C-alpha positions in Angstrom: 0.2 0.2 0.0 1.2 3.5 -1.0 0.8 5.7 1.6 1.5 9.4 2.9 2.5 11.0 6.1 0.7 13.7 7.6 1.7 16.0 10.3 -1.2 18.6 11.4 0.5 21.3 13.4 -1.9 24.2 14.9 -2.9 25.4 18.0 -6.6 23.7 17.5 -5.0 20.4 16.6 -2.3 20.0 19.3 -2.1 19.5 22.8 1.1 19.2 25.5 1.3 16.0 24.3 1.9 16.8 20.7 -0.2 16.9 17.3 -1.8 14.5 15.6 -0.3 12.4 12.6 -2.4 11.0 9.7 -1.5 8.2 7.9 -3.3 8.1 4.2 -3.3 5.6 1.6 -4.0 6.2 -1.8 -7.5 5.6 -3.4 -8.0 6.0 -7.1 -7.1 9.8 -7.4 -7.8 10.6 -3.8 -6.5 9.2 -0.6 -8.2 7.6 2.8 -7.5 8.1 6.2 -5.7 4.9 7.5 -5.0 6.3 10.7 -5.4 9.2 12.9 -2.6 9.2 15.7 -2.7 11.6 18.6 0.0 13.1 20.6 2.9 12.5 18.3 6.1 14.6 17.5 8.5 14.4 15.2 10.6 12.8 14.3 8.2 10.4 12.7 10.2 7.5 10.6 9.0 4.9 8.1 10.5 1.6 9.7 12.3 -1.1 7.8 10.1 -3.4 9.3 6.6 -4.3 8.2 3.9 -5.9 9.7 0.4 -6.9 7.4 2.2 -5.3 4.3 2.9 -2.0 5.2 5.7 -0.6 7.1 6.0 -0.1 10.8 6.2 3.5 11.9 8.0 5.1 14.9 6.7 8.8 16.1 8.4 10.7 19.0 6.4 10.7 22.3 6.6 13.0 24.9 5.1 15.8 26.8 1.9 15.7 28.2 3.2 14.2 31.5 5.7 11.7 29.6 9.0 12.1 30.6 11.4 11.4 29.5 10.5 11.2 25.9 10.7 7.8 23.8 10.4 6.5 20.4 7.1 4.5 20.2 6.6 1.5 17.6 3.5 1.6 15.6 2.5 -2.1 13.8 -0.1 -2.0 11.1 -2.9 -4.8 12.3 -4.4 -5.3 8.6 -6.7 -2.2 8.6 -5.2 0.7 11.0 -2.2 1.7 13.1 -2.5 2.0 16.9 -4.1 5.9 17.3 -2.7 6.6 20.7 1.3 5.9 20.8 1.8 5.8 24.8 -0.2 2.8 25.4 -0.7 -0.8 23.8 -0.6 -2.4 20.9 2.0 0.6 20.3 5.3 0.0 22.1 8.4 2.1 23.3 11.4 1.1 21.3 14.4 0.3 23.4 17.3 0.6 20.6 17.4 2.1 17.7 15.8 0.4 14.9 16.3 0.9 11.1 14.4 3.3 9.3 14.0 6.5 7.4 13.0 9.8 8.8 9.8 11.2 7.0 9.5 14.0 9.1 12.7 15.7 10.8 12.3 17.3 14.3 14.4 20.1 12.6 12.2 20.3 9.9 10.2 24.0 9.5 7.1 24.3 11.1 7.3 21.5 13.5 7.8 21.6 17.0 10.9 21.3 19.2 12.3 18.6 21.4 
């Protein structure tokens, strides 16, 4: 599945825990929302590992009472990704895993961590 990752950053969308991230899948000439993931922060990575035919996603979780921050792994369950990276089935990554940064922490428009 070809996916697009959209990080929404605006006071109306974000809170102390971060901002929502949308995972979109191509449907014809448009896209459909596969997942709306709450309380994320960059960097957002597309991991090398896959689950049910889609790449796992790594998002930074910090703030809103979560200290220190950590990278959470979100696995595709066949229909969607976990919507909250701070609770199971999302899981903290305790070691760096291979993947590519899709949205960098230092990109213009993204909150610094």
